[in-house]
N, C-alpha and C positions, 0 to 999 in steps of 0.2 A: 504494500500500500504506500509506503513512504516514497519509493522512486516515482510513483505516479503523482503523488501530491507535491513533491518537491521539484522534480526534473521533467515532468510530463513524459516519462518513459514507463512502459509496461513490460517488464521482463517476463519471459514465458519459456516453456519447453515444448513448443509445438512445431519445431523445425520439420519441414517437408510434410506437414499435415494440412489438410484443407479446412478452411474456416469460411463461414458465410456471414456477410454483413447484414445490416438491418434491411437493406433493399433486396436481399436474396442473391447478391453477387458472390461467387465463390473465389477465394484466393488461396494460393499455396504459400505457407509461411516460409520465407527464406532467410530470415534474420532471427536472432534470439531475443529481440525486443521490438516493441511497436512504439514509434514516436507519436505522441498525441499533441494536441494544442491546448492552450489554456481552456479550462472548463470549470464548471461549478460542481462541487461535490457536496452532497447533502447526506448526512448520516443521522441515524436515529437509534436509540437504545432505551431499554427499560431499566438498565443497570449502569448508569453513568460512572459509578464508583469503580467499575471493573475496567474502564478505559485508561490507558497510560497517559501521563501528562504530555509526553512528546506528541502523541496523536492528537490530543485535545488542543494543543497549541497551534496546530495546523488549520483548525477551523476558526475563522475570524468572528463568527456570530454564534453565540450559544443561546438557545431559547429553551426554557423549561416549562412544560405544560402541566397544568394542574389536572388531576383526575376528575371525572364527572362525579357529582354527588348522586345519591340515590334518587333524589327528586328530579335531577336533570335526566337521569337514565329513564325514569318513569315517563317523563314528558316526551322523550325521543321515541319510546315504545308506543305510547298512545298516538303520537303524531303519525308514525309509520303505519300503525293499525288502521287509522282513519283513512290515510291515503290509499291503502290496499283494500279497504273495505272489509 
């Protein structure tokens, strides 16, 4: 993960293997890493304490969500039930 986040390189062991991109085009890997371009990485976890500090430092924005209350969950279920009849 770190080479991808720091240097925009994705090291792999897929030499001479076929891979397919999102458009369905097949390529044969002929290098042991793929160069990428700047991109946005989004991560999510239910156990933030298990993540290393070096990994956390590479994400510039940290957002912590509060869990739904029982009353909010009840409203979500009632609203879904009404929409689905």
